[in-house]
C-alpha positions in Angstrom: 158.7 67.3 -26.7 159.8 69.5 -24.0 163.1 71.1 -24.0 166.0 69.6 -21.9 167.2 71.6 -19.2 170.5 72.4 -21.1 168.4 73.8 -24.2 166.4 75.8 -21.7 169.6 77.3 -20.2 171.0 78.1 -23.6 167.6 79.7 -24.4 168.1 82.2 -21.7 169.1 85.7 -22.5 172.7 86.5 -22.4 172.4 88.6 -19.5 171.1 85.8 -17.3 173.8 83.4 -18.5 176.3 86.2 -17.5 174.7 86.5 -14.0 174.9 82.9 -13.5 178.6 82.7 -14.3 179.3 85.6 -12.0 177.8 83.6 -9.1 180.1 80.8 -10.3 183.2 83.1 -10.7 184.9 82.2 -7.4 184.7 78.5 -8.3 186.9 78.1 -11.2 186.1 74.4 -11.4 182.5 75.2 -11.6 183.2 77.7 -14.4 185.4 75.1 -16.2 182.6 72.4 -15.9 180.2 75.0 -17.5 182.6 75.8 -20.3 182.9 72.2 -21.3 179.0 71.8 -21.9 178.8 73.4 -25.2 180.3 76.1 -27.3 177.9 78.8 -26.5 178.6 78.4 -22.8 182.4 78.2 -23.4 182.4 81.5 -25.1 180.6 83.0 -22.2 182.6 81.4 -19.5 186.0 81.8 -20.9 186.6 85.6 -19.8 185.9 84.4 -16.3 188.4 81.7 -16.4 191.2 83.7 -17.7 190.5 86.9 -15.8 192.6 85.8 -12.9 195.6 83.5 -13.6 197.8 81.8 -10.9 200.7 79.8 -12.1 202.8 77.4 -10.0 206.2 75.9 -11.2 207.8 76.2 -14.5 206.0 73.3 -16.0 202.6 75.4 -15.8 204.3 78.5 -17.1 205.0 76.6 -20.2 201.5 75.5 -20.5 200.1 78.9 -20.0 202.4 80.4 -22.7 201.4 77.7 -25.2 197.7 78.2 -24.5 198.2 82.1 -25.1 200.2 81.5 -28.2 197.7 78.9 -29.8 194.6 81.0 -28.7 195.5 84.6 -28.8 192.0 85.8 -28.4 192.4 84.8 -24.6 195.1 87.8 -24.3 192.5 90.4 -23.8 190.8 88.4 -20.9 193.7 88.3 -18.5 193.5 91.0 -15.8 195.5 89.5 -13.0 198.6 87.1 -13.1 200.4 85.4 -10.3 203.6 83.4 -11.0 205.2 81.4 -8.0 208.4 79.4 -8.1 209.4 78.2 -4.4 211.8 75.5 -5.2 214.7 75.6 -2.5 218.0 74.6 -3.8 220.2 72.0 -2.0 223.6 73.2 -0.9 225.8 73.9 -3.8 222.9 73.4 -6.3 222.9 75.9 -9.1 219.4 76.4 -10.1 218.5 78.8 -12.8 216.4 81.8 -11.3 212.8 82.4 -12.3 213.4 85.0 -15.0 215.8 82.7 -16.9 213.4 80.0 -16.7 210.6 82.4 -18.1 212.8 83.4 -20.8 213.4 79.7 -21.5 209.7 78.9 -21.9 209.2 82.0 -24.0 207.0 83.6 -21.1 208.3 87.0 -21.1 207.0 87.8 -24.6 203.8 86.0 -23.6 203.5 88.4 -20.6 204.4 91.5 -22.7 201.5 90.6 -25.0 199.0 90.8 -22.0 197.8 94.4 -22.8 194.8 94.5 -20.3 196.9 93.0 -17.4 196.2 95.2 -14.4 197.9 93.3 -11.6 201.2 91.2 -11.7 202.7 89.2 -8.9 206.0 87.3 -9.4 207.4 85.6 -6.3 210.2 82.8 -6.0 212.4 81.1 -3.7 215.4 81.9 -5.6 216.2 85.2 -7.4 220.0 85.8 -7.2 220.4 88.5 -9.7 218.1 90.6 -11.8 219.7 93.9 -13.2 217.5 94.7 -16.1 213.9 93.2 -16.1 212.9 93.5 -19.7 209.2 93.7 -19.0 209.6 97.2 -17.5 212.1 98.8 -19.8 209.7 99.9 -22.4 206.7 102.0 -21.0 204.5 100.7 -23.9 204.6 97.4 -22.6 201.8 96.3 -20.2 200.1 99.7 -20.6 197.3 98.9 -18.1 199.4 97.5 -15.4 198.4 99.2 -12.0 199.9 96.9 -9.4 203.2 94.8 -9.4 204.9 92.7 -6.7 208.4 91.5 -7.3 210.6 89.6 -4.9 211.7 86.4 -3.5 211.2 84.6 -0.2 214.3 85.2 1.7 217.8 86.6 1.6 219.7 83.3 2.4 221.5 83.6 -1.0 222.0 87.3 -0.9 219.8 90.1 -1.9 218.2 90.5 -5.3 219.7 93.5 -7.1 217.0 95.6 -9.1 217.1 99.0 -10.5 213.8 100.4 -9.4 214.1 103.1 -12.2 213.3 100.3 -14.7 210.2 99.0 -12.8 208.6 102.4 -11.4 210.1 105.4 -13.2 209.6 104.3 -16.9 206.1 102.8 -16.5 203.2 105.2 -17.4 200.4 103.8 -15.3 201.8 101.8 -12.4 200.3 103.0 -9.1 201.4 100.3 -6.5 204.8 98.7 -6.4 206.1 96.2 -3.9 209.7 94.9 -3.8 210.7 92.2 -1.4 214.3 91.2 -0.5 215.9 93.5 -3.1 219.2 95.6 -3.2 217.8 99.0 -4.4 219.9 100.8 -6.8 219.1 104.0 -8.5 221.0 104.3 -11.8 219.1 107.1 -13.3 222.2 108.6 -14.7 222.5 105.6 -17.0 218.8 106.2 -18.2 218.0 105.1 -21.8 218.0 108.0 -24.3 214.5 107.0 -25.5 213.2 107.2 -21.9 213.5 110.7 -20.8 212.9 111.4 -17.1 209.1 112.1 -16.2 207.0 112.1 -13.1 205.8 108.4 -12.3 202.1 108.1 -11.3 203.2 105.7 -8.5 201.1 106.2 -5.6 202.2 103.6 -3.0 205.6 101.9 -2.6 206.8 99.1 -0.5 210.3 98.1 0.3 209.9 94.9 2.4 213.3 93.7 3.9 215.2 95.5 1.2 218.5 97.4 1.4 218.5 100.9 0.0 220.9 103.8 0.8 220.2 107.5 1.1 221.3 108.5 -2.2 219.5 106.0 -4.0 216.3 106.8 -2.2 216.8 110.7 -2.8 217.3 109.9 -6.6 214.1 107.8 -6.7 212.1 110.4 -4.8 212.8 112.9 -7.4 210.2 111.2 -9.8 207.6 110.1 -7.2 205.5 113.3 -7.3 202.3 111.5 -7.1 203.4 109.4 -4.1 200.9 109.1 -1.3 202.5 106.4 0.9 205.9 104.7 1.2 206.4 101.9 3.5 210.0 100.6 4.6 211.1 97.5 6.3 214.8 97.4 5.2 218.3 97.8 6.2 219.9 101.5 6.2 223.2 100.4 4.8 224.3 102.5 1.7 224.7 101.2 -1.8 
């Protein structure tokens, strides 16, 4: 009896199966369909499915956190992660900002476990306050992170306050950092004792529609010895 097409595919060398999956990679639905065929194809297709993850709305944050918790072997596959939360509140409505939602869903511990993550994007329509993003306060977290984009869509509800020393100066490998609609404060005098000052490897820094004063900028620049490019689109008001 002649083998079925499926059996013939499974009989192919792993290199050929991998090449087929590379061709399918732009089409995640196609990879997902292949992964459902059988366990062998699932094992081969899964890395491509989780290499780049985009999450919209808190319910999907919850789902992703549960998947990672139930299947920890997926952690090593995630290289790029985008989290979007673009709910615009009605007048007077008090919506929790995205980092409180991430805490609620247990997402920050999940994100901290993504040891191979290279690119992180977190954008939201509502980020009223963020003084201490825990994800960046310890340099051993996200050790392979190279690129990070943080910010919200507009400054209608006031600028998002962030201490860039947490995000840029303590991280050992971050090379590209973009901050959007932020009030930049350099509080390096209050630096944690376990995080001594050091030269950051940051090469490219974007301040988009941010507010930063000369004092804060001068303090930040003390540590950006590898900086090749800095882009401003911001107010010149002091902080």
